[in-house]
C-alpha positions in Angstrom: 104.1 81.2 87.2 101.6 80.8 90.0 98.8 83.2 90.5 96.3 83.4 93.4 93.1 85.3 94.1 92.4 86.9 97.4 89.2 88.4 98.8 89.4 90.7 101.8 87.0 92.5 104.0 87.2 94.5 107.2 84.4 96.0 109.2 83.7 97.8 112.5 80.5 98.0 114.4 80.5 101.7 115.1 83.1 103.9 113.6 85.4 103.4 115.5 84.1 100.3 117.2 84.7 96.6 117.7 86.3 95.4 114.4 87.1 92.2 112.5 88.7 91.1 109.3 88.2 88.2 106.9 90.4 86.8 104.1 89.7 84.2 101.5 92.7 82.9 99.5 92.0 80.8 96.3 95.2 79.0 95.4 96.1 78.0 91.9 95.6 74.3 92.6 91.9 75.0 93.6 92.4 74.9 97.4 90.8 77.6 99.4 92.3 79.0 102.7 90.3 81.3 105.0 91.4 83.5 107.9 89.6 85.8 110.3 90.8 87.9 113.2 89.3 90.2 115.8 91.0 93.6 115.9 89.5 95.4 118.9 88.5 99.0 118.6 89.3 100.6 115.2 87.7 102.3 112.2 86.2 100.6 109.2 88.9 101.9 106.9 91.7 100.8 109.2 90.0 97.3 109.3 89.9 97.2 105.5 93.6 98.0 105.4 94.5 95.5 108.1 92.6 92.8 106.2 94.8 93.4 103.2 97.9 93.2 105.4 96.8 89.9 106.8 96.1 88.6 103.3 99.5 89.5 102.0 101.2 88.1 105.0 99.4 84.8 104.6 99.9 84.8 100.8 103.7 84.7 101.4 103.2 81.2 102.8 102.1 80.0 99.3 104.8 81.8 97.3 102.7 83.0 94.4 104.3 85.1 91.7 101.1 87.2 91.1 98.1 88.1 93.2 94.7 89.4 92.2 93.3 91.0 95.4 89.6 91.9 95.6 87.9 94.2 98.1 84.6 96.0 98.3 86.3 99.1 99.8 86.5 101.5 96.9 88.4 104.0 99.0 91.1 101.6 100.0 91.5 100.0 96.5 91.7 103.4 94.9 94.3 104.6 97.4 96.4 101.4 96.8 96.1 102.0 93.1 97.2 105.6 93.7 94.0 107.0 92.2 93.1 108.7 95.5 95.4 110.5 97.9 95.5 109.3 101.5 94.2 112.3 103.5 93.7 110.4 106.8 97.1 110.2 108.5 96.0 107.1 110.4 95.9 105.2 107.1 99.4 106.1 105.9 101.3 103.5 108.0 98.9 100.8 106.7 99.6 101.9 103.1 103.3 101.7 103.7 103.0 98.2 105.3 101.1 97.0 102.2 103.6 98.6 99.9 106.4 96.8 101.6 104.6 93.5 101.6 103.9 93.8 97.9 107.7 93.6 97.3 107.5 89.8 98.2 105.6 89.2 94.9 106.3 89.9 91.2 102.9 91.6 90.8 99.9 92.5 93.0 96.7 93.7 91.3 94.1 95.5 93.5 90.5 95.3 92.3 87.3 96.9 93.6 84.3 94.6 93.6 80.7 95.0 94.7 79.8 93.8 98.2 77.7 91.0 96.7 80.8 89.5 95.2 82.6 89.5 98.5 80.2 87.6 100.7 82.7 85.0 102.1 85.2 87.5 103.3 82.4 89.6 104.8 81.1 86.5 106.6 84.5 85.8 108.0 84.9 89.5 109.2 81.5 89.3 111.0 82.4 85.9 112.4 85.6 87.5 114.0 83.4 90.2 115.6 80.7 87.8 116.7 83.2 85.4 118.4 84.5 88.3 120.4 81.4 90.4 121.3 
C-alpha cells in the first residue's frame, strides 16, 4: 500500500485579492513534487480550498492508496473533517469537489498544522502571486 504526504497553502493579498496556491507532494519513494498556481482575485479561504483541489488532482497521477494532507488553515481542515459546518455558500462547491476527488483514494486524512510547519507550500503560494503581480 502506497502512502503520500501533501502540504498545501493558499493565500490572497487582500480578502478578496490576488491569490495563489502552493502544493508539496512527498512520494513514498522519497521524491518531492511541487506545484504552484496563480488564481486571480479570490478570498483566502477559497484559495485554501483550491490548493487542496489541485493537490488531490495531482496526487491521482501517483496513484497512492492513502494520503495524509496537511494545511495550516484550521477552518478548512475542520470543515473537511466535518467538525465545522460550512456557513459561507461560496465554499460549498469546493467542499463537494474535494469530496468527489477523495473517492479516487482508499483513504484521505486531513490534518491541521502550524504555519511554521508549512513553509514550503506557503513559499510556493507566494511565488505564484509574485510571478503574476
